[in-house]
N, CA, C and O atoms as CSV, one atom per row, in Angstrom:
chain,resi,resn,atom,element,x,y,z
A,1,MET,N,N,19.100,-9.977,-9.713
A,1,MET,CA,C,18.402,-10.169,-8.462
A,1,MET,C,C,18.796,-9.052,-7.507
A,1,MET,O,O,19.989,-8.828,-7.304
A,2,PRO,N,N,17.825,-8.332,-6.902
A,2,PRO,CA,C,18.140,-7.234,-6.008
A,2,PRO,C,C,18.871,-7.703,-4.763
A,2,PRO,O,O,18.691,-8.831,-4.306
A,3,SER,N,N,19.668,-6.850,-4.243
A,3,SER,CA,C,20.399,-7.131,-3.015
A,3,SER,C,C,19.464,-7.067,-1.809
A,3,SER,O,O,18.490,-6.315,-1.824
A,4,GLN,N,N,19.745,-7.838,-0.778
A,4,GLN,CA,C,18.930,-7.869,0.427
A,4,GLN,C,C,19.537,-6.988,1.520
A,4,GLN,O,O,19.481,-7.345,2.697
A,5,ARG,N,N,20.102,-5.871,1.160
A,5,ARG,CA,C,20.696,-5.009,2.175
A,5,ARG,C,C,19.902,-3.717,2.301
A,5,ARG,O,O,19.121,-3.343,1.426
A,6,LEU,N,N,20.131,-3.064,3.407
A,6,LEU,CA,C,19.445,-1.808,3.654
A,6,LEU,C,C,19.961,-0.758,2.698
A,6,LEU,O,O,21.137,-0.756,2.334
A,7,THR,N,N,19.071,0.138,2.292
A,7,THR,CA,C,19.467,1.100,1.280
A,7,THR,C,C,19.322,2.541,1.721
A,7,THR,O,O,19.632,3.449,0.949
A,8,GLY,N,N,18.864,2.777,2.932
A,8,GLY,CA,C,18.654,4.156,3.346
A,8,GLY,C,C,19.062,4.404,4.778
A,8,GLY,O,O,19.268,3.475,5.560
A,9,TYR,N,N,19.175,5.665,5.101
A,9,TYR,CA,C,19.545,6.083,6.442
A,9,TYR,C,C,18.773,7.359,6.745
A,9,TYR,O,O,18.714,8.266,5.914
A,10,CYS,N,N,18.187,7.430,7.923
A,10,CYS,CA,C,17.384,8.596,8.283
A,10,CYS,C,C,17.857,9.164,9.613
A,10,CYS,O,O,18.183,8.426,10.543
A,11,ARG,N,N,17.886,10.469,9.683
A,11,ARG,CA,C,18.260,11.158,10.922
A,11,ARG,C,C,17.176,12.189,11.201
A,11,ARG,O,O,16.950,13.095,10.398
A,12,VAL,N,N,16.501,12.047,12.348
A,12,VAL,CA,C,15.394,12.922,12.713
A,12,VAL,C,C,15.780,13.722,13.953
A,12,VAL,O,O,16.127,13.153,14.989
A,13,SER,N,N,15.715,15.044,13.836
A,13,SER,CA,C,15.986,15.924,14.975
A,13,SER,C,C,14.665,16.409,15.541
A,13,SER,O,O,13.788,16.863,14.806
A,14,GLY,N,N,14.536,16.310,16.837
A,14,GLY,CA,C,13.312,16.747,17.487
A,14,GLY,C,C,13.594,17.301,18.871
A,14,GLY,O,O,14.755,17.420,19.261
A,15,PRO,N,N,12.554,17.640,19.620
A,15,PRO,CA,C,12.742,18.218,20.946
A,15,PRO,C,C,13.397,17.241,21.922
A,15,PRO,O,O,13.978,17.663,22.922
A,16,ASP,N,N,13.309,15.943,21.642
A,16,ASP,CA,C,13.904,14.945,22.535
A,16,ASP,C,C,15.292,14.523,22.096
A,16,ASP,O,O,15.870,13.602,22.672
A,17,GLY,N,N,15.836,15.183,21.085
A,17,GLY,CA,C,17.165,14.853,20.605
A,17,GLY,C,C,17.144,14.342,19.183
A,17,GLY,O,O,16.189,14.555,18.436
A,18,VAL,N,N,18.209,13.669,18.830
A,18,VAL,CA,C,18.375,13.159,17.470
A,18,VAL,C,C,18.166,11.650,17.482
A,18,VAL,O,O,18.697,10.938,18.333
A,19,GLU,N,N,17.387,11.186,16.528
A,19,GLU,CA,C,17.143,9.754,16.379
A,19,GLU,C,C,17.635,9.334,15.003
A,19,GLU,O,O,17.342,9.995,14.007
A,20,GLU,N,N,18.377,8.248,14.945
A,20,GLU,CA,C,18.931,7.770,13.683
A,20,GLU,C,C,18.535,6.316,13.483
A,20,GLU,O,O,18.512,5.533,14.433
A,21,PHE,N,N,18.227,5.962,12.250
A,21,PHE,CA,C,17.896,4.581,11.945
A,21,PHE,C,C,18.086,4.306,10.464
A,21,PHE,O,O,18.130,5.224,9.645
A,22,GLU,N,N,18.198,3.021,10.137
A,22,GLU,CA,C,18.339,2.614,8.747
A,22,GLU,C,C,16.954,2.328,8.174
A,22,GLU,O,O,16.002,2.069,8.911
A,23,THR,N,N,16.859,2.381,6.845
A,23,THR,CA,C,15.581,2.171,6.175
A,23,THR,C,C,15.782,1.337,4.913
A,23,THR,O,O,16.901,1.156,4.433
A,24,PHE,N,N,14.671,0.839,4.394
A,24,PHE,CA,C,14.659,0.271,3.048
A,24,PHE,C,C,13.347,0.671,2.400
A,24,PHE,O,O,12.387,1.014,3.089
A,25,THR,N,N,13.304,0.627,1.079
A,25,THR,CA,C,12.104,0.963,0.324
A,25,THR,C,C,11.441,-0.318,-0.141
A,25,THR,O,O,12.087,-1.183,-0.733
A,26,CYS,N,N,10.145,-0.438,0.129
A,26,CYS,CA,C,9.378,-1.620,-0.261
A,26,CYS,C,C,9.412,-1.769,-1.780
A,26,CYS,O,O,9.171,-0.810,-2.512
A,27,ALA,N,N,9.710,-2.963,-2.238
A,27,ALA,CA,C,9.797,-3.228,-3.680
A,27,ALA,C,C,8.433,-3.211,-4.351
A,27,ALA,O,O,8.350,-3.095,-5.574
A,28,HIS,N,N,7.360,-3.325,-3.574
A,28,HIS,CA,C,6.027,-3.402,-4.170
A,28,HIS,C,C,5.273,-2.081,-4.160
A,28,HIS,O,O,4.568,-1.783,-5.124
A,29,ASP,N,N,5.394,-1.275,-3.105
A,29,ASP,CA,C,4.613,-0.028,-3.081
A,29,ASP,C,C,5.446,1.221,-2.763
A,29,ASP,O,O,4.890,2.298,-2.548
A,30,GLN,N,N,6.769,1.077,-2.732
A,30,GLN,CA,C,7.688,2.200,-2.533
A,30,GLN,C,C,7.568,2.850,-1.152
A,30,GLN,O,O,8.013,3.984,-0.974
A,31,ARG,N,N,6.991,2.176,-0.196
A,31,ARG,CA,C,6.891,2.686,1.176
A,31,ARG,C,C,8.263,2.616,1.839
A,31,ARG,O,O,8.985,1.633,1.673
A,32,ILE,N,N,8.624,3.655,2.589
A,32,ILE,CA,C,9.871,3.665,3.336
A,32,ILE,C,C,9.626,2.926,4.649
A,32,ILE,O,O,8.701,3.260,5.390
A,33,VAL,N,N,10.458,1.919,4.935
A,33,VAL,CA,C,10.299,1.096,6.124
A,33,VAL,C,C,11.477,1.325,7.054
A,33,VAL,O,O,12.635,1.224,6.649
A,34,ARG,N,N,11.170,1.632,8.293
A,34,ARG,CA,C,12.196,1.864,9.308
A,34,ARG,C,C,12.649,0.522,9.878
A,34,ARG,O,O,11.830,-0.349,10.171
A,35,VAL,N,N,13.955,0.369,10.030
A,35,VAL,CA,C,14.524,-0.860,10.577
A,35,VAL,C,C,15.193,-0.528,11.902
A,35,VAL,O,O,16.072,0.332,11.965
A,36,SER,N,N,14.772,-1.215,12.960
A,36,SER,CA,C,15.365,-1.006,14.278
A,36,SER,C,C,16.811,-1.480,14.293
A,36,SER,O,O,17.212,-2.299,13.468
A,37,LYS,N,N,17.590,-0.958,15.237
A,37,LYS,CA,C,18.992,-1.342,15.342
A,37,LYS,C,C,19.116,-2.842,15.538
A,37,LYS,O,O,18.375,-3.451,16.310
A,38,ARG,N,N,20.057,-3.416,14.832
A,38,ARG,CA,C,20.376,-4.836,14.895
A,38,ARG,C,C,19.200,-5.748,14.540
A,38,ARG,O,O,19.179,-6.913,14.937
A,39,ALA,N,N,18.239,-5.235,13.810
A,39,ALA,CA,C,17.099,-6.047,13.378
A,39,ALA,C,C,17.329,-6.534,11.954
A,39,ALA,O,O,17.937,-5.838,11.140
A,40,ASP,N,N,16.854,-7.698,11.671
A,40,ASP,CA,C,16.910,-8.229,10.318
A,40,ASP,C,C,15.860,-7.493,9.488
A,40,ASP,O,O,14.701,-7.452,9.899
A,41,PRO,N,N,16.210,-6.912,8.345
A,41,PRO,CA,C,15.227,-6.190,7.535
A,41,PRO,C,C,14.009,-7.036,7.184
A,41,PRO,O,O,12.901,-6.516,7.060
A,42,ALA,N,N,14.217,-8.340,7.023
A,42,ALA,CA,C,13.098,-9.218,6.689
A,42,ALA,C,C,12.072,-9.264,7.814
A,42,ALA,O,O,10.895,-9.519,7.560
A,43,SER,N,N,12.492,-9.023,9.045
A,43,SER,CA,C,11.541,-9.049,10.166
A,43,SER,C,C,10.673,-7.791,10.194
A,43,SER,O,O,9.682,-7.745,10.923
A,44,CYS,N,N,11.026,-6.788,9.424
A,44,CYS,CA,C,10.245,-5.553,9.357
A,44,CYS,C,C,9.198,-5.625,8.255
A,44,CYS,O,O,8.487,-4.649,8.017
A,45,GLY,N,N,9.096,-6.709,7.612
A,45,GLY,CA,C,8.157,-6.898,6.517
A,45,GLY,C,C,8.369,-8.281,5.963
A,45,GLY,O,O,7.693,-9.233,6.353
A,46,GLY,N,N,9.292,-8.386,5.070
A,46,GLY,CA,C,9.602,-9.689,4.515
A,46,GLY,C,C,10.382,-9.581,3.234
A,46,GLY,O,O,10.704,-8.491,2.762
A,47,VAL,N,N,10.674,-10.724,2.688
A,47,VAL,CA,C,11.335,-10.817,1.399
A,47,VAL,C,C,10.360,-11.521,0.472
A,47,VAL,O,O,9.922,-12.634,0.760
A,48,CYS,N,N,10.023,-10.890,-0.626
A,48,CYS,CA,C,9.124,-11.497,-1.602
A,48,CYS,C,C,9.878,-12.617,-2.304
A,48,CYS,O,O,10.938,-12.385,-2.887
A,49,LYS,N,N,9.348,-13.805,-2.251
A,49,LYS,CA,C,10.013,-14.964,-2.846
A,49,LYS,C,C,9.935,-14.962,-4.374
A,49,LYS,O,O,10.683,-15.682,-5.036
A,50,MET,N,N,9.038,-14.158,-4.931
A,50,MET,CA,C,8.915,-14.094,-6.391
A,50,MET,C,C,9.934,-13.127,-7.003
A,50,MET,O,O,10.638,-13.484,-7.947
A,51,CYS,N,N,10.013,-11.899,-6.465
A,51,CYS,CA,C,10.920,-10.895,-7.035
A,51,CYS,C,C,12.184,-10.713,-6.193
A,51,CYS,O,O,13.093,-9.981,-6.583
A,52,MET,N,N,12.237,-11.379,-5.038
A,52,MET,CA,C,13.380,-11.334,-4.122
A,52,MET,C,C,13.693,-9.917,-3.628
A,52,MET,O,O,14.850,-9.591,-3.363
A,53,GLY,N,N,12.671,-9.086,-3.506
A,53,GLY,CA,C,12.843,-7.738,-2.995
A,53,GLY,C,C,12.351,-7.635,-1.569
A,53,GLY,O,O,11.474,-8.392,-1.155
A,54,LEU,N,N,12.908,-6.704,-0.814
A,54,LEU,CA,C,12.418,-6.441,0.537
A,54,LEU,C,C,11.073,-5.743,0.425
A,54,LEU,O,O,10.913,-4.820,-0.374
A,55,ILE,N,N,10.097,-6.182,1.230
A,55,ILE,CA,C,8.755,-5.609,1.182
A,55,ILE,C,C,8.279,-5.260,2.580
A,55,ILE,O,O,8.741,-5.834,3.567
A,56,CYS,N,N,7.341,-4.303,2.657
A,56,CYS,CA,C,6.780,-3.872,3.938
A,56,CYS,C,C,5.817,-4.935,4.465
A,56,CYS,O,O,5.450,-5.858,3.739
A,57,SER,N,N,5.412,-4.806,5.714
A,57,SER,CA,C,4.529,-5.807,6.325
A,57,SER,C,C,3.155,-5.835,5.654
A,57,SER,O,O,2.534,-6.895,5.581
A,58,LYS,N,N,2.668,-4.692,5.162
A,58,LYS,CA,C,1.372,-4.664,4.462
A,58,LYS,C,C,1.420,-5.511,3.196
A,58,LYS,O,O,0.508,-6.297,2.937
A,59,CYS,N,N,2.475,-5.355,2.413
A,59,CYS,CA,C,2.609,-6.136,1.183
A,59,CYS,C,C,2.889,-7.605,1.498
A,59,CYS,O,O,2.435,-8.489,0.772
A,60,ALA,N,N,3.626,-7.870,2.566
A,60,ALA,CA,C,3.894,-9.253,2.956
A,60,ALA,C,C,2.595,-9.958,3.334
A,60,ALA,O,O,2.416,-11.138,3.032
A,61,ALA,N,N,1.683,-9.233,4.001
A,61,ALA,CA,C,0.411,-9.813,4.417
A,61,ALA,C,C,-0.488,-10.125,3.223
A,61,ALA,O,O,-1.309,-11.039,3.293
A,62,SER,N,N,-0.345,-9.382,2.134
A,62,SER,CA,C,-1.196,-9.623,0.964
A,62,SER,C,C,-0.861,-10.948,0.292
A,62,SER,O,O,-1.737,-11.576,-0.303
A,63,GLY,N,N,0.386,-11.380,0.379
A,63,GLY,CA,C,0.792,-12.637,-0.227
A,63,GLY,C,C,0.907,-12.604,-1.734
A,63,GLY,O,O,1.035,-13.656,-2.361
A,64,LYS,N,N,0.866,-11.424,-2.336
A,64,LYS,CA,C,0.951,-11.290,-3.787
A,64,LYS,C,C,2.232,-10.564,-4.167
A,64,LYS,O,O,2.719,-9.710,-3.426
A,65,CYS,N,N,2.766,-10.909,-5.319
A,65,CYS,CA,C,3.933,-10.205,-5.845
A,65,CYS,C,C,3.458,-9.241,-6.922
A,65,CYS,O,O,3.000,-9.655,-7.987
A,66,ASP,N,N,3.573,-7.959,-6.633
A,66,ASP,CA,C,3.197,-6.923,-7.593
A,66,ASP,C,C,4.215,-5.788,-7.497
A,66,ASP,O,O,3.935,-4.748,-6.899
A,67,PRO,N,N,5.406,-5.990,-8.092
A,67,PRO,CA,C,6.468,-4.982,-7.994
A,67,PRO,C,C,6.038,-3.632,-8.568
A,67,PRO,O,O,5.266,-3.569,-9.525
A,68,PHE,N,N,6.536,-2.584,-7.985
A,68,PHE,CA,C,6.193,-1.220,-8.371
A,68,PHE,C,C,6.508,-0.970,-9.842
A,68,PHE,O,O,5.738,-0.307,-10.538
A,69,GLU,N,N,7.620,-1.491,-10.313
A,69,GLU,CA,C,8.001,-1.284,-11.712
A,69,GLU,C,C,6.973,-1.898,-12.661
A,69,GLU,O,O,6.678,-1.322,-13.708
A,70,LYS,N,N,6.430,-3.052,-12.306
A,70,LYS,CA,C,5.395,-3.688,-13.135
A,70,LYS,C,C,4.116,-2.852,-13.131
A,70,LYS,O,O,3.430,-2.775,-14.150
A,71,LYS,N,N,3.786,-2.225,-11.999
A,71,LYS,CA,C,2.619,-1.342,-11.931
A,71,LYS,C,C,2.795,-0.170,-12.895
A,71,LYS,O,O,1.865,0.205,-13.610
A,72,LEU,N,N,3.995,0.400,-12.904
A,72,LEU,CA,C,4.273,1.514,-13.817
A,72,LEU,C,C,4.156,1.074,-15.275
A,72,LEU,O,O,3.611,1.803,-16.103
A,73,GLU,N,N,4.663,-0.109,-15.586
A,73,GLU,CA,C,4.567,-0.615,-16.953
A,73,GLU,C,C,3.109,-0.784,-17.379
A,73,GLU,O,O,2.760,-0.484,-18.521
A,74,ARG,N,N,2.247,-1.269,-16.462
A,74,ARG,CA,C,0.825,-1.419,-16.788
A,74,ARG,C,C,0.178,-0.060,-17.041
A,74,ARG,O,O,-0.617,0.089,-17.969
A,75,GLU,N,N,0.519,0.927,-16.220
A,75,GLU,CA,C,-0.030,2.275,-16.402
A,75,GLU,C,C,0.413,2.874,-17.732
A,75,GLU,O,O,-0.390,3.494,-18.430
A,76,GLU,N,N,1.684,2.695,-18.087
A,76,GLU,CA,C,2.192,3.219,-19.349
A,76,GLU,C,C,1.503,2.548,-20.534
A,76,GLU,O,O,1.166,3.210,-21.515
A,77,ALA,N,N,1.291,1.227,-20.443
A,77,ALA,CA,C,0.613,0.513,-21.526
A,77,ALA,C,C,-0.824,0.995,-21.661
A,77,ALA,O,O,-1.318,1.151,-22.778
A,78,ALA,N,N,-1.499,1.230,-20.546
A,78,ALA,CA,C,-2.881,1.724,-20.584
A,78,ALA,C,C,-2.918,3.126,-21.192
A,78,ALA,O,O,-3.833,3.451,-21.950
A,79,ASP,N,N,-1.937,3.948,-20.865
A,79,ASP,CA,C,-1.883,5.294,-21.431
A,79,ASP,C,C,-1.646,5.244,-22.939
A,79,ASP,O,O,-2.281,5.980,-23.694
A,80,ARG,N,N,-0.734,4.379,-23.376
A,80,ARG,CA,C,-0.494,4.233,-24.820
A,80,ARG,C,C,-1.759,3.768,-25.532
A,80,ARG,O,O,-2.055,4.237,-26.632
A,81,PHE,N,N,-2.505,2.859,-24.925
A,81,PHE,CA,C,-3.754,2.381,-25.520
A,81,PHE,C,C,-4.775,3.514,-25.629
A,81,PHE,O,O,-5.413,3.687,-26.668
A,82,ARG,N,N,-4.924,4.286,-24.544
A,82,ARG,CA,C,-5.882,5.407,-24.563
A,82,ARG,C,C,-5.511,6.420,-25.637
A,82,ARG,O,O,-6.393,6.951,-26.311
A,83,ARG,N,N,-4.241,6.691,-25.805
A,83,ARG,CA,C,-3.803,7.644,-26.836
A,83,ARG,C,C,-4.054,7.104,-28.240
A,83,ARG,O,O,-4.406,7.859,-29.146
A,84,ALA,N,N,-3.873,5.802,-28.417
A,84,ALA,CA,C,-4.073,5.194,-29.734
A,84,ALA,C,C,-5.551,5.176,-30.124
A,84,ALA,O,O,-5.877,5.251,-31.309
A,85,VAL,N,N,-6.435,5.079,-29.150
A,85,VAL,CA,C,-7.880,5.003,-29.404
A,85,VAL,C,C,-8.432,6.370,-29.795
A,85,VAL,O,O,-9.425,6.439,-30.519
A,86,ARG,N,N,-7.835,7.428,-29.349
A,86,ARG,CA,C,-8.327,8.792,-29.630
A,86,ARG,C,C,-8.376,9.101,-31.059
A,86,ARG,O,O,-8.768,10.205,-31.439
């Protein structure tokens, strides 16, 4: 079961100074999600109850569990099928 902790840190330098914040990667679409200071990561999207991964607000709104790794497995299986048919 994946951990529910933040996994990234970002530091952005710009004309107004340096901005720093923590991030996590959505378990469903690999989107990088910025987490405000002292905010619960789940409030920035949610926790998928099926795969128990942190997800972005777009994936949370869909209400479906479709982990990125499963998407890759489907693509690989489709590629193997296409190669076998040739």
